[in-house]
C-alpha positions as CSV (number, residue, x, y, z in Angstrom):
1,M,-51.6,-100.0,-80.0
2,T,-54.6,-101.4,-78.5
3,R,-56.9,-99.1,-76.4
4,E,-60.6,-99.8,-75.2
5,T,-62.4,-96.6,-74.4
6,I,-64.6,-96.7,-71.4
7,Q,-67.9,-95.7,-71.5
8,T,-70.5,-96.3,-68.7
9,D,-74.3,-94.9,-68.0
10,G,-73.3,-95.1,-64.4
11,A,-71.1,-91.7,-64.6
12,P,-72.0,-88.7,-66.5
13,A,-71.7,-88.8,-70.2
14,A,-68.6,-86.9,-71.4
15,I,-69.9,-83.1,-71.9
16,G,-67.1,-82.5,-74.7
17,P,-64.6,-84.5,-76.8
18,Y,-63.3,-86.6,-74.5
19,S,-63.6,-90.3,-72.8
20,Q,-65.0,-91.0,-69.4
21,A,-61.7,-93.5,-69.2
22,V,-59.1,-95.1,-71.6
23,S,-57.6,-98.6,-71.1
24,V,-54.4,-99.5,-72.7
25,P,-52.1,-102.7,-72.5
26,S,-48.2,-102.1,-70.8
27,G,-46.3,-99.8,-72.8
28,R,-43.8,-97.1,-72.9
29,M,-45.4,-93.9,-71.5
30,V,-44.4,-91.0,-72.1
31,F,-45.8,-88.0,-69.9
32,L,-46.0,-84.8,-71.8
33,S,-45.5,-81.3,-69.9
34,G,-47.9,-79.0,-70.4
35,Q,-47.6,-76.7,-73.2
36,I,-48.5,-72.9,-73.3
37,P,-48.9,-71.1,-76.6
38,L,-45.3,-70.1,-77.1
39,D,-43.9,-70.2,-80.5
40,P,-40.7,-72.4,-80.6
41,V,-38.8,-70.1,-83.0
42,T,-39.4,-66.9,-81.1
43,G,-40.2,-68.2,-77.5
44,K,-43.0,-65.3,-77.3
45,L,-46.7,-65.8,-76.7
46,V,-48.7,-66.2,-80.0
47,D,-51.0,-63.3,-80.8
48,G,-54.5,-63.9,-81.1
49,D,-57.6,-65.2,-79.0
50,I,-58.2,-68.4,-77.2
51,T,-58.8,-70.5,-80.4
52,A,-55.0,-69.4,-81.9
53,Q,-53.3,-70.1,-78.5
54,T,-55.1,-73.5,-78.4
55,E,-54.1,-74.2,-82.0
56,R,-50.6,-73.3,-81.1
57,V,-50.5,-75.4,-77.9
58,M,-51.9,-78.3,-79.7
59,K,-48.9,-77.9,-82.8
60,N,-46.6,-77.5,-79.4
61,L,-48.1,-81.0,-78.4
62,E,-48.0,-82.6,-81.3
63,A,-44.3,-81.8,-81.9
64,V,-43.0,-83.2,-78.6
65,L,-45.5,-86.6,-79.4
66,Q,-43.4,-87.1,-82.6
67,K,-40.1,-86.6,-80.8
68,A,-41.2,-89.4,-78.8
69,G,-42.5,-91.4,-81.5
70,A,-46.0,-90.8,-80.5
71,S,-49.1,-89.2,-82.1
72,F,-52.4,-88.1,-80.5
73,A,-53.5,-91.5,-81.1
74,N,-51.3,-92.6,-78.5
75,V,-52.6,-89.9,-75.8
76,V,-54.7,-91.3,-73.3
77,R,-55.4,-88.5,-71.0
78,C,-55.0,-84.3,-71.1
79,G,-55.1,-81.9,-68.7
80,I,-56.8,-78.5,-69.4
81,F,-55.9,-75.4,-67.5
82,L,-57.8,-72.1,-68.7
83,V,-57.6,-69.1,-66.9
84,D,-61.7,-68.4,-68.3
85,L,-63.8,-71.4,-68.1
86,N,-66.3,-69.0,-70.8
87,D,-63.6,-70.5,-73.2
88,F,-64.2,-74.3,-72.4
89,G,-66.2,-74.3,-75.8
90,K,-63.8,-72.6,-78.3
91,V,-61.2,-74.8,-77.1
92,N,-63.1,-77.8,-77.5
93,E,-63.4,-77.2,-80.8
94,V,-59.6,-76.8,-81.6
95,Y,-58.9,-79.4,-79.3
96,A,-61.4,-82.1,-81.0
97,R,-59.4,-81.7,-84.3
98,S,-56.6,-83.6,-82.6
99,F,-58.8,-86.5,-81.3
100,P,-61.4,-87.1,-84.2
101,A,-62.3,-90.5,-82.5
102,N,-61.9,-92.1,-79.0
103,P,-60.5,-89.2,-77.2
104,P,-58.4,-89.6,-74.5
105,A,-59.5,-89.1,-70.7
106,R,-59.5,-85.7,-69.5
107,A,-59.9,-83.0,-66.8
108,T,-60.5,-79.4,-67.4
109,V,-59.7,-77.0,-64.8
110,Q,-60.1,-73.1,-64.5
111,V,-56.8,-71.5,-62.6
112,S,-56.4,-67.8,-61.8
113,A,-53.1,-67.5,-63.9
114,L,-50.5,-69.3,-66.5
115,P,-47.0,-68.5,-67.0
116,R,-46.1,-65.6,-69.5
117,G,-49.9,-64.6,-69.4
118,A,-51.1,-67.2,-71.3
119,Q,-54.9,-68.2,-71.8
120,V,-54.7,-72.0,-72.1
121,E,-52.2,-74.8,-71.0
122,I,-52.7,-78.3,-71.7
123,D,-50.4,-81.5,-70.8
124,A,-50.8,-85.2,-71.9
125,V,-49.8,-88.5,-71.3
126,A,-49.2,-90.9,-74.1
127,V,-48.7,-95.1,-74.3
128,I,-46.8,-96.2,-77.2
């Protein structure tokens, strides 16, 4: 897949591991539902802090991408939902490991609550 990262000085520079925009040619699009830090074996929320929760979310997203015949390299957009925006930096550290180059476009918002008491939820769009 050929993808072009869009960067302009006419808009604020990214303040985390994401691109202002990503342009891709037509292809098969995969829309991933938001993942929360549930262990797929037990169905229970993982123990631990925001780092542990984000690591589980990224593993869950990776599993869905693989089943769709894709990887994080195919992701062009993510949405991150945080109960506490003070967790932004820690979430970025974990998230950035999955996107070492040309990260996707992204939005991060604080929400009042997430299902099952999760502290983070992430969704994604991929183009294959």
